Every structure is written in C-alpha cells, then in structure tokens.
Backbone as JSON Lines, residues from 0, in Angstrom:
{"i":0,"aa":"X","n":[-43.56,-40.26,-7.09],"ca":[-43.05,-39.06,-6.46],"c":[-44.16,-38.42,-5.63]}
{"i":1,"aa":"X","n":[-43.83,-38.01,-4.43],"ca":[-44.84,-37.42,-3.55],"c":[-45.15,-35.98,-3.98]}
{"i":2,"aa":"X","n":[-46.32,-35.52,-3.57],"ca":[-46.7,-34.15,-3.86],"c":[-45.85,-33.19,-3.04]}
{"i":3,"aa":"X","n":[-45.45,-32.09,-3.65],"ca":[-44.63,-31.1,-2.97],"c":[-45.51,-29.95,-2.52]}
{"i":4,"aa":"X","n":[-45.19,-29.38,-1.34],"ca":[-45.92,-28.18,-0.94],"c":[-45.3,-26.99,-1.67]}
{"i":5,"aa":"X","n":[-45.89,-25.81,-1.53],"ca":[-45.43,-24.65,-2.29],"c":[-43.96,-24.31,-2.03]}
{"i":6,"aa":"X","n":[-43.54,-24.35,-0.78],"ca":[-42.15,-24.02,-0.45],"c":[-41.18,-25.01,-1.1]}
{"i":7,"aa":"X","n":[-41.54,-26.28,-1.08],"ca":[-40.69,-27.3,-1.7],"c":[-40.62,-27.11,-3.21]}
{"i":8,"aa":"X","n":[-41.73,-26.73,-3.83],"ca":[-41.73,-26.48,-5.27],"c":[-40.81,-25.33,-5.63]}
{"i":9,"aa":"X","n":[-40.86,-24.26,-4.85],"ca":[-40.01,-23.09,-5.1],"c":[-38.53,-23.48,-5.0]}
{"i":10,"aa":"X","n":[-38.18,-24.22,-3.94],"ca":[-36.78,-24.64,-3.77],"c":[-36.33,-25.55,-4.9]}
{"i":11,"aa":"X","n":[-37.19,-26.5,-5.28],"ca":[-36.85,-27.42,-6.36],"c":[-36.68,-26.65,-7.67]}
{"i":12,"aa":"X","n":[-37.59,-25.74,-7.95],"ca":[-37.5,-24.92,-9.16],"c":[-36.24,-24.09,-9.18]}
{"i":13,"aa":"X","n":[-35.89,-23.53,-8.02],"ca":[-34.69,-22.7,-7.94],"c":[-33.44,-23.54,-8.24]}
{"i":14,"aa":"X","n":[-33.38,-24.75,-7.69],"ca":[-32.22,-25.62,-7.93],"c":[-32.09,-25.97,-9.41]}
{"i":15,"aa":"X","n":[-33.24,-26.24,-10.05],"ca":[-33.21,-26.6,-11.47],"c":[-32.76,-25.42,-12.33]}
{"i":16,"aa":"X","n":[-33.24,-24.23,-12.01],"ca":[-32.83,-23.03,-12.75],"c":[-31.37,-22.72,-12.45]}
{"i":17,"aa":"X","n":[-30.98,-22.9,-11.21],"ca":[-29.6,-22.62,-10.81],"c":[-28.63,-23.48,-11.62]}
{"i":18,"aa":"X","n":[-29.04,-24.7,-11.91],"ca":[-28.19,-25.6,-12.7],"c":[-28.03,-25.11,-14.14]}
{"i":19,"aa":"X","n":[-28.94,-24.29,-14.61],"ca":[-28.85,-23.76,-15.97],"c":[-27.86,-22.6,-16.08]}
{"i":20,"aa":"X","n":[-27.46,-22.07,-14.96],"ca":[-26.45,-21.02,-14.99],"c":[-26.98,-19.67,-14.51]}
{"i":21,"aa":"X","n":[-26.05,-18.75,-14.37],"ca":[-26.34,-17.43,-13.83],"c":[-27.31,-16.64,-14.72]}
{"i":22,"aa":"X","n":[-27.19,-16.77,-16.02],"ca":[-28.08,-16.03,-16.93],"c":[-29.53,-16.45,-16.73]}
{"i":23,"aa":"X","n":[-29.78,-17.75,-16.61],"ca":[-31.13,-18.26,-16.42],"c":[-31.71,-17.76,-15.1]}
{"i":24,"aa":"X","n":[-30.92,-17.78,-14.04],"ca":[-31.39,-17.29,-12.74],"c":[-31.72,-15.81,-12.81]}
{"i":25,"aa":"X","n":[-30.9,-15.05,-13.51],"ca":[-31.13,-13.6,-13.64],"c":[-32.41,-13.33,-14.43]}
{"i":26,"aa":"X","n":[-32.59,-14.05,-15.52],"ca":[-33.81,-13.88,-16.33],"c":[-35.04,-14.22,-15.5]}
{"i":27,"aa":"X","n":[-34.98,-15.32,-14.77],"ca":[-36.1,-15.73,-13.94],"c":[-36.42,-14.68,-12.89]}
{"i":28,"aa":"X","n":[-35.41,-14.12,-12.28],"ca":[-35.62,-13.1,-11.26],"c":[-36.32,-11.88,-11.85]}
{"i":29,"aa":"X","n":[-35.86,-11.43,-13.03],"ca":[-36.5,-10.28,-13.67],"c":[-37.95,-10.58,-14.05]}
{"i":30,"aa":"X","n":[-38.19,-11.78,-14.56],"ca":[-39.55,-12.16,-14.95],"c":[-40.48,-12.24,-13.73]}
{"i":31,"aa":"X","n":[-39.99,-12.83,-12.65],"ca":[-40.79,-12.89,-11.42],"c":[-41.1,-11.5,-10.89]}
{"i":32,"aa":"X","n":[-40.1,-10.64,-10.91],"ca":[-40.3,-9.28,-10.43],"c":[-41.36,-8.58,-11.29]}
{"i":33,"aa":"X","n":[-41.29,-8.76,-12.59],"ca":[-42.26,-8.16,-13.5],"c":[-43.68,-8.66,-13.21]}
{"i":34,"aa":"X","n":[-43.82,-9.98,-13.07],"ca":[-45.14,-10.56,-12.8],"c":[-45.69,-10.09,-11.47]}
{"i":35,"aa":"X","n":[-44.84,-10.09,-10.44],"ca":[-45.3,-9.66,-9.13],"c":[-45.71,-8.19,-9.13]}
{"i":36,"aa":"X","n":[-44.95,-7.36,-9.82],"ca":[-45.26,-5.93,-9.89],"c":[-46.61,-5.72,-10.61]}
{"i":37,"aa":"X","n":[-46.82,-6.42,-11.72],"ca":[-48.1,-6.31,-12.44],"c":[-49.25,-6.8,-11.58]}
{"i":38,"aa":"X","n":[-49.05,-7.88,-10.88],"ca":[-50.1,-8.42,-10.01],"c":[-50.38,-7.47,-8.86]}
{"i":39,"aa":"X","n":[-49.34,-6.85,-8.31],"ca":[-49.52,-5.88,-7.23],"c":[-50.41,-4.73,-7.7]}
{"i":40,"aa":"X","n":[-50.19,-4.26,-8.91],"ca":[-51.0,-3.18,-9.48],"c":[-52.46,-3.62,-9.61]}
{"i":41,"aa":"X","n":[-52.67,-4.84,-10.1],"ca":[-54.03,-5.38,-10.23],"c":[-54.75,-5.43,-8.88]}
{"i":42,"aa":"X","n":[-54.05,-5.93,-7.86],"ca":[-54.66,-6.05,-6.53],"c":[-54.98,-4.68,-5.97]}
{"i":43,"aa":"X","n":[-54.08,-3.71,-6.16],"ca":[-54.33,-2.35,-5.69],"c":[-55.58,-1.76,-6.36]}
{"i":44,"aa":"X","n":[-55.77,-2.05,-7.64],"ca":[-56.95,-1.56,-8.36],"c":[-58.23,-2.18,-7.8]}
{"i":45,"aa":"X","n":[-58.17,-3.47,-7.45],"ca":[-59.33,-4.13,-6.84],"c":[-59.65,-3.5,-5.5]}
{"i":46,"aa":"X","n":[-58.63,-3.25,-4.69],"ca":[-58.85,-2.62,-3.38],"c":[-59.45,-1.23,-3.56]}
{"i":47,"aa":"X","n":[-58.92,-0.47,-4.51],"ca":[-59.44,0.87,-4.76],"c":[-60.89,0.82,-5.24]}
{"i":48,"aa":"X","n":[-61.21,-0.13,-6.11],"ca":[-62.59,-0.28,-6.6],"c":[-63.54,-0.62,-5.45]}
{"i":49,"aa":"X","n":[-63.08,-1.43,-4.52],"ca":[-63.92,-1.79,-3.38],"c":[-64.17,-0.6,-2.47]}
{"i":50,"aa":"X","n":[-63.18,0.28,-2.34],"ca":[-63.34,1.46,-1.49],"c":[-64.38,2.41,-2.07]}
{"i":51,"aa":"X","n":[-64.43,2.5,-3.4],"ca":[-65.34,3.45,-4.02],"c":[-66.63,2.8,-4.51]}
{"i":52,"aa":"X","n":[-66.84,1.53,-4.19],"ca":[-68.03,0.83,-4.64],"c":[-69.27,1.39,-3.96]}
{"i":53,"aa":"X","n":[-70.22,1.76,-4.75],"ca":[-71.5,2.25,-4.21],"c":[-72.61,1.52,-4.95]}
{"i":54,"aa":"X","n":[-73.2,0.59,-4.28],"ca":[-74.3,-0.16,-4.87],"c":[-75.56,0.11,-4.06]}
{"i":55,"aa":"X","n":[-76.68,0.21,-4.74],"ca":[-77.95,0.44,-4.03],"c":[-78.27,-0.73,-3.12]}
{"i":56,"aa":"X","n":[-77.97,-1.92,-3.59],"ca":[-78.2,-3.12,-2.8],"c":[-76.89,-3.89,-2.71]}
{"i":57,"aa":"X","n":[-76.04,-3.54,-1.73],"ca":[-74.72,-4.18,-1.66],"c":[-74.75,-5.64,-1.23]}
{"i":58,"aa":"X","n":[-75.9,-6.14,-0.77],"ca":[-75.99,-7.54,-0.34],"c":[-77.1,-8.26,-1.09]}
{"i":59,"aa":"X","n":[-76.87,-9.52,-1.38],"ca":[-77.94,-10.38,-1.88],"c":[-78.15,-11.46,-0.83]}
{"i":60,"aa":"X","n":[-79.39,-11.89,-0.71],"ca":[-79.72,-12.91,0.28],"c":[-80.46,-14.05,-0.4]}
{"i":61,"aa":"X","n":[-80.23,-15.24,0.11],"ca":[-80.95,-16.4,-0.41],"c":[-81.17,-17.39,0.73]}
{"i":62,"aa":"X","n":[-82.24,-18.15,0.63],"ca":[-82.55,-19.16,1.62],"c":[-81.78,-20.43,1.26]}
{"i":63,"aa":"X","n":[-81.01,-20.94,2.21],"ca":[-80.19,-22.13,1.99],"c":[-80.61,-23.2,2.98]}
{"i":64,"aa":"X","n":[-80.7,-24.44,2.5],"ca":[-81.04,-25.56,3.37],"c":[-79.83,-26.49,3.44]}
{"i":65,"aa":"X","n":[-79.39,-26.77,4.68],"ca":[-78.25,-27.64,4.87],"c":[-78.54,-28.57,6.04]}
{"i":66,"aa":"X","n":[-78.47,-29.87,5.81],"ca":[-78.76,-30.87,6.84],"c":[-80.14,-30.66,7.47]}
{"i":67,"aa":"X","n":[-81.1,-30.31,6.65],"ca":[-82.46,-30.13,7.13],"c":[-82.72,-28.81,7.83]}
{"i":68,"aa":"X","n":[-81.71,-27.96,7.95],"ca":[-81.87,-26.65,8.59],"c":[-81.81,-25.57,7.52]}
{"i":69,"aa":"X","n":[-82.72,-24.63,7.62],"ca":[-82.75,-23.54,6.66],"c":[-82.23,-22.27,7.31]}
{"i":70,"aa":"X","n":[-81.5,-21.5,6.54],"ca":[-81.01,-20.22,7.02],"c":[-80.8,-19.28,5.84]}
{"i":71,"aa":"X","n":[-80.73,-18.0,6.14],"ca":[-80.52,-17.0,5.09],"c":[-79.03,-16.74,4.97]}
{"i":72,"aa":"X","n":[-78.55,-16.82,3.74],"ca":[-77.15,-16.56,3.46],"c":[-77.06,-15.27,2.65]}
{"i":73,"aa":"X","n":[-76.24,-14.33,3.13],"ca":[-76.06,-13.06,2.44],"c":[-74.64,-12.92,1.96]}
{"i":74,"aa":"X","n":[-74.49,-12.23,0.85],"ca":[-73.14,-11.93,0.39],"c":[-73.13,-10.56,-0.26]}
{"i":75,"aa":"X","n":[-71.97,-9.93,-0.23],"ca":[-71.84,-8.61,-0.83],"c":[-71.78,-8.74,-2.34]}
{"i":76,"aa":"X","n":[-72.46,-7.86,-3.02],"ca":[-72.46,-7.89,-4.48],"c":[-71.44,-6.92,-5.06]}
{"i":77,"aa":"X","n":[-71.06,-5.92,-4.29],"ca":[-70.16,-4.9,-4.81],"c":[-68.71,-5.12,-4.41]}
{"i":78,"aa":"X","n":[-68.42,-6.24,-3.79],"ca":[-67.07,-6.52,-3.31],"c":[-66.35,-7.42,-4.3]}
{"i":79,"aa":"X","n":[-65.2,-6.97,-4.78],"ca":[-64.4,-7.77,-5.71],"c":[-63.3,-8.49,-4.96]}
{"i":80,"aa":"X","n":[-63.06,-9.72,-5.34],"ca":[-61.98,-10.51,-4.75],"c":[-60.83,-10.58,-5.74]}
{"i":81,"aa":"X","n":[-59.61,-10.43,-5.26],"ca":[-58.46,-10.46,-6.15],"c":[-57.97,-11.88,-6.42]}
{"i":82,"aa":"X","n":[-58.47,-12.84,-5.66],"ca":[-58.04,-14.23,-5.88],"c":[-59.05,-15.19,-5.27]}
{"i":83,"aa":"X","n":[-58.88,-16.48,-5.59],"ca":[-59.75,-17.5,-5.01],"c":[-59.56,-17.58,-3.5]}
{"i":84,"aa":"X","n":[-58.35,-17.31,-3.03],"ca":[-58.09,-17.36,-1.59],"c":[-58.96,-16.34,-0.86]}
{"i":85,"aa":"X","n":[-59.15,-15.19,-1.46],"ca":[-60.02,-14.16,-0.86],"c":[-61.47,-14.59,-0.97]}
{"i":86,"aa":"X","n":[-61.84,-15.12,-2.11],"ca":[-63.22,-15.57,-2.33],"c":[-63.64,-16.61,-1.29]}
{"i":87,"aa":"X","n":[-62.72,-17.52,-0.94],"ca":[-63.04,-18.58,0.01],"c":[-62.81,-18.17,1.46]}
{"i":88,"aa":"X","n":[-62.39,-16.93,1.69],"ca":[-62.19,-16.44,3.04],"c":[-60.88,-16.85,3.68]}
{"i":89,"aa":"X","n":[-59.93,-17.32,2.89],"ca":[-58.62,-17.72,3.43],"c":[-57.67,-16.55,3.56]}
{"i":90,"aa":"X","n":[-57.95,-15.46,2.87],"ca":[-57.1,-14.28,2.89],"c":[-57.97,-13.07,2.61]}
{"i":91,"aa":"X","n":[-57.37,-11.89,2.69],"ca":[-58.05,-10.67,2.3],"c":[-57.3,-10.04,1.13]}
{"i":92,"aa":"X","n":[-57.95,-9.12,0.46],"ca":[-57.26,-8.41,-0.61],"c":[-56.02,-7.71,-0.06]}
{"i":93,"aa":"X","n":[-56.15,-7.11,1.12],"ca":[-55.04,-6.38,1.71],"c":[-53.89,-7.32,2.09]}
{"i":94,"aa":"X","n":[-54.2,-8.49,2.62],"ca":[-53.12,-9.43,2.98],"c":[-52.42,-9.95,1.72]}
{"i":95,"aa":"X","n":[-53.17,-10.12,0.64],"ca":[-52.57,-10.53,-0.63],"c":[-51.6,-9.46,-1.12]}
{"i":96,"aa":"X","n":[-52.01,-8.19,-1.02],"ca":[-51.15,-7.08,-1.41],"c":[-49.88,-7.05,-0.56]}
{"i":97,"aa":"X","n":[-50.02,-7.28,0.73],"ca":[-48.88,-7.28,1.64],"c":[-47.88,-8.37,1.27]}
{"i":98,"aa":"X","n":[-48.37,-9.57,0.94],"ca":[-47.49,-10.67,0.54],"c":[-46.73,-10.3,-0.73]}
{"i":99,"aa":"X","n":[-47.43,-9.76,-1.72],"ca":[-46.78,-9.37,-2.97],"c":[-45.71,-8.31,-2.73]}
{"i":100,"aa":"X","n":[-46.05,-7.31,-1.93],"ca":[-45.09,-6.23,-1.66],"c":[-43.88,-6.75,-0.89]}
{"i":101,"aa":"X","n":[-44.09,-7.71,0.01],"ca":[-42.98,-8.29,0.77],"c":[-42.02,-9.03,-0.16]}
{"i":102,"aa":"X","n":[-42.56,-9.84,-1.07],"ca":[-41.71,-10.55,-2.01],"c":[-40.98,-9.59,-2.94]}
{"i":103,"aa":"X","n":[-41.67,-8.56,-3.41],"ca":[-41.03,-7.58,-4.28],"c":[-39.9,-6.86,-3.57]}
{"i":104,"aa":"X","n":[-40.12,-6.52,-2.32],"ca":[-39.09,-5.85,-1.54],"c":[-37.85,-6.74,-1.41]}
{"i":105,"aa":"X","n":[-38.08,-8.02,-1.16],"ca":[-36.98,-8.98,-1.03],"c":[-36.19,-9.11,-2.33]}
{"i":106,"aa":"X","n":[-36.9,-9.15,-3.44],"ca":[-36.25,-9.29,-4.75],"c":[-35.44,-8.04,-5.1]}
{"i":107,"aa":"X","n":[-35.98,-6.87,-4.78],"ca":[-35.33,-5.61,-5.16],"c":[-34.1,-5.3,-4.3]}
{"i":108,"aa":"X","n":[-34.01,-5.9,-3.12],"ca":[-32.87,-5.6,-2.22],"c":[-31.62,-6.31,-2.64]}
C-alpha cells in the first residue's frame, strides 16, 4: 500500500468512521472539536508568553562549520515554538493558531 498524504488520510479515516454509523461520526466530531479547542488554547498561551518574554540575552550565538566554511549562527532563547513545524521554520505560531481556528469554525458551523 502506498503512503497517503494528510488529506488522503483524513478522507480515508472519515470513510471508515462513516461506515460505523452516525453515532461514531458524531463522537469523532466532538472529540476532534475538543482536541482542537485545547490545542488552540495552548498555542495562544505560547504566543502570549512570547509577547511578554524578557530575557537579558535573548540570543545565543555559536560558531558553526559547514563544508569548510565557518559562520556564526544565532538563535533566540526566549522564543517558544508551539510545534516542530514552527521550530523548523515551516510555519509560525500565529499561522498555526489561524489553521486551528479555521478548522474549529468549520466544525462549529
């Protein structure tokens, strides 16, 4: 079986739950809404903590050597990431919050 992307996994999961009946779909919807709401609160707390972060030395620097070239790499020490996607620079805390709020809005309508 080939690997499924995220959208395909969601559709496949929905079809499998749908086959279990209306009660299973309803339970799943409530559980997803609960998880998303809790996660939204967590992300908001991280964003709030970052706004009020006051560190004497907000950056750390280190000398890094890559392919024979040396350079200084700095990173913020007082900045919290809400997920690995933020840590790796693929998203921001705010964009993560927006995605969660968009899904919650869709579920609640």
